[in-house]
N, C-alpha and C positions, 0 to 999 in steps of 0.2 A: 499724408495721402499718397497712395501708390498708383502708378500708371503703368500701362504696357501698350505696345503697338497693337493695333487691330490686326486681325488675321490678314496676311499678305502684304502688310505695310513694312517698309524698311526705312527707318529714319536715319538721317545723316546730320552730322554736326561739324562745324569748322571752328577750331580753336586758334586764335591769332594772338601770339604773345612772343616777345623777343627773348624771354627767359626760359631756358630749357626746363628748369625745375618747376616753374609755374605751369608750363604746358603739361608736364608729366603728372603733377598733382591733379590738375583739372581732368586729365584723361582718366586717372584712377577714380576720381569722384564720379565721372560720367559712366565708367564701366560698372560701378556699384549700382547705378540706376537700372541697368539691364534694359534700356529702352532703345539705344542707338545702335544700329547695325554697322554704320560707317562713321569712324572718328578720324577726321582729317586735321592736320596741323599745318600752321604757317608761322614763320618767324617774324614777318612784318607785313605791312599793308600791301606792298608790291607783290609778294608771294601769294597773299590772300586773294588779291585781284585776279592773278593768273588762275588760281584754283577755282575761283567762282566763274570764270569763263568756260571751264571744262565740266563743271558739275553744279547741280542745284543742291542747296542745303535746306534742311528744315529749320535750322537754328544756327546762328553765328554768335560766338563769344569773342570779343576783342578787347585788348588792352588799348589805351590811348597813346601812351608815351613809348614810342618805339623808334628805332633808327630808320633811315631811308624814308619810306612812306609811313607816316604816323597813322594812328587809328582813325582820327577824324577825317583825314584825307581818304582813307580806304572807305569809310562810311559814306562820304559824299560821292565818291566814284561809284560805289555799289548801288546807292539809291538812284543815281542818274542812269545806271545800266538797267535797273528794274523799270524805270520810267520809260526808257527807250523801247524796252521789250514789252511794254504794256502789261506788266505782271499784275494780275488781279488781286492776289493775296500776297502782300509783301513779306519777305522773309524777316522774322523777328530777329533783332540784334540785341544782345546783352553786353553792356559795357562792364569791364572789370577794371577798377581803378582804385588806387590808394588815395586819390584826392578827388572826392566826389563833389566838392564845392568849386573846383577849378574851372577855368575858362573853357577848357577842352570839353568837359562834361556839358557845360551850358550850350556849346556849339552843337554837340551831339543831340541834345534835347531839341534844339532848333530844327534838326534834320528828322525829327520824329521818333527818336529813340526813347523808349518808355521804361527800359529796365536797366538798373545799375546794381552791380554787386561790388561791395567795398572789399578791397584787399587789405589784409589777409581775411579769409573767411574759413569757417569750419565746413566740413563735408556736409553736415546737416543743413546749414544755412544755404550752401550752394545748391544742394539737391532740391530743397524746398523751393527756391527761387526758379530753378529750371523747370521743375514740375509745374509751378504756377504759370510760367510763360507758355509751356506746351498746352496746358489746359485751356488757356485763353486764345491761343493762336492755331493750334493743330488738332482741335477736337475731332476733326474728321479722320485723323490718322491714329488716334490713341483712344484707349478706354480707361476710365477711372475704376480702380478696384476698391471694393469695400474693405474697410479695416475689420480685421477679425478680432474683436475685443469682447 
């Protein structure tokens, strides 16, 4: 299923991962979707927190195991910030993790995270998951295109 932004909508995404090659690969996958106008990167939870204070995102993708501020701490801080700001529609967060059964993932689920992508993943798997998340959470900003088969 393909999607595109509705007229006048400019979607933004934040990629949080300490590995340059992972961020670069995800950015390439995201660019293939042709949905996001703004693709912002952060190397850890601390940098991600700073970027979230200056900009609102339509979607956040974060690794959990990172130096400095880990992904779970970033998620916790971000969710608290949204609560303080009384955000009506919380920003969807997708966890990117090699260990989906780990304690960190369970903590993230406790914080209301519903979406997990297992590392490594193919471009097709990644794009499908992100498309599903956007359809469920950002329907007011995107439109679903009919498959031409």
